[in-house]
N, C-alpha and C positions, 0 to 999 in steps of 0.2 A: 139569775144569778141565784145558786143553791144556798142552803143553810150553811155548809161548811165553809164556802168561799165568804159569806157574809161575816161569820164567826172570825174566821183568819183575818178579814179586814178590820174587825173591831178590836182584835187584839193589838193587830200592828198600830191602829190609832192610839191605842193606850199606852204602848212602848214608846210611841212618837211624842204623846203629850207629856210623858214622864221625862223623856231626855230634853225636851224643850224647857220644862219647869226647872230642871239641873242647871240647863244653859243660862237661863235668864238670871236664876239665883246667883250662879259664879260671876257671871257679867256685874250684876250689882255689887256684889264683894269686892271685884276687881277695882270698880270705881270708887267704892268706899274707901278703900285702902290706899289708892291712889290720892284721891282729896285729903284723905288724912296725912299722907307724907307731905303733900304742899303745904298744907296749913299749920301743922304741928311743929314742922322743921325737926323732928326728931324720930327719924325713921331708922330702926336698928335691924340688926342681923335677923331677929326672929320675925319682925314685921316683913322683912324680904322675902323671907323662906314661906310665910303664909301667904303672900301675895303670889309668889310662884307657885305654890300648891294649887290656889284658886284658878290660876292662869292655865295649869295643866290640866284641870278636871275641865275647864272651858275647852281646851282643846280637843280632849278625849271625846266630848260630845260632839263637837264640830265633825271629827272624822267618822263617828258613828252615824251620824245623821247622812253624812254623805253616802257612807257605804249601804244605809238603810233605804236610800231611794232606788238602788238597782236591786236590792234583795226583795223588796215588796213587789217588784214587777218581775221576778224571776230571772232576772238577767246574772249572767257569770257565774251560776252555780253556786259553790260554797265559798267562792272568793270574798263576798261582801261580809259575811260572818267572820272569816279569818282576819280581813282588815280591821273591823271593828274590835275584835279582840286583842290584834296587835298593837292598835292605838292605846286601847286601855292599859294594856301591859306595857307598852313604852312608857306612858307618862307617869304610870305607878312607879317604875324604875328609877325615872328621873326623880321624882318625889323622895324616894328612898334614898337616893343617892345624896341629895341636897342635906337632908335631915340626919343621915347616918353618917355621912363622910367617910366611907370605908377607904382601906387603903387600896391602892392600886386604880386603875381606869377600867376595870373590865364591866363595871355596872353601867357607867354612861355609854361604853361602847355596844352594849346589849340593848340599852334603850334606844341609842340610834338605830340600831339595826332594825328593831321593831318598828320604830316609827317611820323608817324608809319603807317597808312593807306597807305599813297602814297608808302611807301619802300616795304610795304608787297605786295601791287598791282603790283608795278614793277617788283618785283622779279617772281611772277606768269605770268606777261605778258610776260617775257623772256624765261619762263620755257614751256609756254603754245605753244611755237613755234616748240617744239620736236615733231615728229611724231613716237609716240609709237606702237609697235606690240600691239596686244589684250591683251596678258599675261603680258606686262609690264605697262598697262594704270593705273592700280591701284597705281602705284608708285607717279603719277601726284595727283591722288585724296588725297592721305596720305601727299603731301607735301602741298595742297592747305588747308587741315585741321590743319597742324602743323602752317602754316603761320597765319591762324586765330587764332589759339589757343596763338602763340606767341604775336602778335599784342594786343589780349585782355589783356594778362598778363602785356605788357610793358605800356598799357594804364592805367590798373588798378596801376600799381606802379607809374605812374606820378601822378596821382590825388590823391591815398591812402596813397603815401610814407610808404610803408609796411617795417617793420624792422623785420619781421618774418624770422628766419633762413631757415625753409621750403618753403616760398616764393621763396626766391632766389634760393634754391637747384633746385626746380620745373622749375624755369625760366631758370636756365641753362641746364637742362636736354632737354626740349623743343628746346631751341636755338642750342644744339649740335645735335639733332635729325634732326631739319630743314636745317641745314648746311649739313649735311650728305645726306639727300634727295635730296636737291638742287644740289650737285654733281653728285649723281647717274642719275638723270634724263637726263642731256644731254649725258652720256655715253650710257644709254640705248637707247638713240636716235639713235647713232651710229650703235648699235648693231640692232636695229629695222630696219634700212634701208636695211640691209644686208640680214634679215631674209624677210621682205615683198617683196624685189627684187627676193628672191629665190622661192616665193610661186608661183604657177603656175595660181592660179586665178580661177575665174568659167568659165568653158567651153573655155578655152584658150583664156583669157581677153587678150586685146591687151596691148603693152608695149610702154613706152615713150623711144625713142632712142634719142631725139636730144631737146635742148632748142628752144620753139617757139621764143624766143626774140633775141638770138644772135647766134643760130645755133650751137653751141657747143654740142659735144655728151654728152647725159644724160642718165643713166640707172636706170629706176623706173617702177613699173608696173602702168597701168592705174587704176584712181581712188583713189589713194594715192597722196598726196600733195608731189611734187618733187621741188628741190632746185637746181638751177645751181650753181655751183663752182665757175664758170668764171664771171658770170655777177651780180650773188645774188638774181636773180629773182625767186619768188616762185609760183608752178603753179600746176594744177590738170588738167589732161586730162581724160575726161570723153567719152566713145566711145558710138555713137548713134545706139543702137543696133536695133533700129526699123527700119532703113534703111541699108540693108547689104552693099549697095556699098558706103555709106556715110562714109568720112573720119572722125575719132575722133575730137571732138572740144576741144579747151584748154581754161579753164578758168583760168585767172590770178588772183594771190593772191597778186602781188605786180607790 
């Protein structure tokens, strides 16, 4: 692992720590406001707006952390950054809507559209962490297509306010299909790990026997991303075949 990768990993860890601090601070504020409302019995409009603002910050951080999981592993290209930005923008618009109360509903519609994009990207970012066997990879492609279709239908409904019965029927069909595939992909991830580990690979490919970070036993074939169940580190071991005596090199994913 070179110095550039190490520097990028440190920067990512710093961003994650900051996001977690904001998350825990907002959760603590939400709990304090809720306890105040229950005990004081005088929870007015201003307190409600403050609580909603704090909840919005929490929601934005949760979406950003979900997208960060794929971004730091180089999955989905620029989509994780777009999703995190859309989540922050959507919640910011919701807060502006509740505090300013502008005329018309366009601000809420725009916020809903951005949050729809952020939610779809966050879901795909988490599912993209799955390592699927070649015969199962089509399931993620279908899931991504369903997520895009679901988001498009939802945004269309937000702005168009469709009352057609068929629109809502197809919306429900896509939502059910998306939920089904979102459950299937993680299950296939577990099956794929066993299948990939059982494959001998090309000409006696090397295997991973321990985690390069904590040293705990890990069983996985080389060239396939492995995850240590002990420390949570994800990494890929790539043998340097051009030098027969050279040991395998580990490329850290997190």
